[in-house]
N, C-alpha and C positions, 0 to 999 in steps of 0.2 A: 538390311534391307534400306534403311536411308543412306547409305554409301551409294549403293547400287542406283538409287532415285536420282541422287546428285549427279553421277557418272552419266545417267540416261538424260538428264535436264541440259547437261552441258555438254551432250554429244560426242562424249570421249569415244573414240572409236576401238582401243586397245586396253585390256586391262590385264595389269601385271603384278602378281602381289607373292609374298613370301608363304606365310604360315596361314592356314585356312583357321577360322573360327567357326568351329563344329558346332558350337551351342547357338550362336546368333547371327552368323554369316549367311548370306543370302546367294552365295555363288558354289557350286559343289558342296552342298553339306545338304542336309536333310530337308531344307525348304527349296535350294535350286530353283529360285525364281526366274533364272535368264530361258530355263526351258517350259515352266508354267505358263507365263506369258510375254507377249511381245511389246516394246513401247510403240506407242502409235505414231511416234514421228521418227525415231532413231533406233538403229540398232547396233549393237555393239558387235564388230565383227569378229575379234578373237579376245579369249581370256586364257593366260598363261599362271598356272599356279605352283606353288612349291618352289620357287626361284628362291634359293638358299635357306630351305624352309626349316632346318634345323636351328640355324642360326636367329631369324626372325622370331620363330618360337621361343627362344631362350630371353631375345631381347622383351618380349612381350611379359613371359613369366615374371622377368626381373622387374621390368617397369610396375606391374600389379602389386607383385610381391612389396616393393618400396612403396607404393601407395597405401598399401594397407598398413605397413609399419608406421609411417606418418601419421596417419589419422589415428592409432593407437594412442600415439605419444600425446597428441593434443589433449585437452583436458577432458577426461572421460572419454574418450574416444570421440567426442561430438565436436562436429564443426561450428566454428562460430559463425553467425549468420553475417554475410558479406553485402552490405548495401552501397552500391553507387551514389556519389555525392551528389544531389540535385544541382540541376542549374537553374539559376535565379532567372534569367532573363538569357533570351535568344540572342547571342551574340555570334562572335566571327568562329565557324568551325575549325580554325586551327587551335584555338584556342580551349576550345571543347576538346578536341582531340590531344591536346598537349596534356591538358587535366586528367583525361582518360589514360594515358599513357603513363602517368605519374603515379596514379592510384594502382594501376597494374604492377609496376614497378615496386611499390610499396608492399603488395601483397605478395609477391614473389620474393620478398626478402623474409618475409615472415617464414615461409618453410624452411 
């Protein structure tokens, strides 16, 4: 539902996706929100699903399998709380962005 709301908010005309998300998907699943209600300002013109469906499905399964494995490897399977460093003063946005990028890179190295 969140992806569909974003698609409609940004007025994307054509949706193309690989594997459907039968559990949480909002298009051509048990919800099928496209046929239930129309966006008041923008209508999606076409939806094409199942493009390389098997390959996309395999990629998704592998991604979440790896994610669960990494979670189990962490201390007791629990994630550490991650906190963004606080900014002491309002300064140059480039400096803030640089600190944030450095922080995210450090997080990615941990995994």
